[in-house]
N, C-alpha and C positions, 0 to 999 in steps of 0.2 A: 149329736148335738153337744157342743162344748159348754161347760158350765161358765157362768159369769158371776163375778162378785163386785161389790162396790165398796170403796174404802178411801182412805186418805194417805197421801204420800208422807212418810215420816223420815225418810232418808234418801238422798240422791248423791251420796259421796262416791259410789262405785261407778265404774265406766259401763255405760249402756245398761245399767241396772238401777231400779228404784225399789225401795221397801215400802209395801203398802199394808197399813193396818186395817183389818176388816173387823168390825164390831158386830156381835150378835147378842140380842136380848134373850135371856132364858129365864125360866121360872122354876123356883125350887118346888119339888114334887109334894112336899108335906106342908111347908110354911107359906107357899104361894108368893114369896118375895121375888121380885124381878131383879136380875143383876145382869151386867154386861160381861161377855167373854170377848176378849180381843185376841186375834191371831194375826201374825205377820207373814206376809208372802213376799218373796223376791220375784219381781216381774221385769221382763225385758223391755227396755226403752231405747230402741235403735237410734232415734234422733236426739236423745237426751233433752227432750222438750219439757219434761215434767219436773216441777220443783217441789220442795217441802211445803206442805199445806194444800196442795192441789187435790181436789176430789176427782177420783178416776174410776173407770170400770176396767177390770182385768178379765181376760178370758183364758181358759185352760188350753195348753198346747203340748206338743211333744217335749220331751226333756231337752233343754237347751244347755244346761250345765249341771253340776252336782246338785244345786239347790233350786235352780230356776225351772219352773213348770208352767209359768203364767206369762202372758204378754199384755201390756197395757193397750187397751182397745181405743179409749177416748177419754177426754176430759169431761167432767160433768159440771153442771151448775148446781147451786144449792137446792133449787126447785126439783131437780131430777133425782136427787138422792132419796132412796127408799127408807122409810122408817123415820 
């Protein structure tokens, strides 16, 4: 079963590649303050259909290049976004 993540496209300048920022809310173990960790993933976009600001779901895949290990599965609406 491939992992899936949800995030926002932050760059579409590369050919057939988009950069997706995925946020995760964590809690400090002692102070219990919540904070957001953001990680960026390069994902394959064959049709170059996704633009900056789109909410997307990415799925894990075989290595496609040096940095690409994810493929954009579909575009999400704001209601479908978790969290």
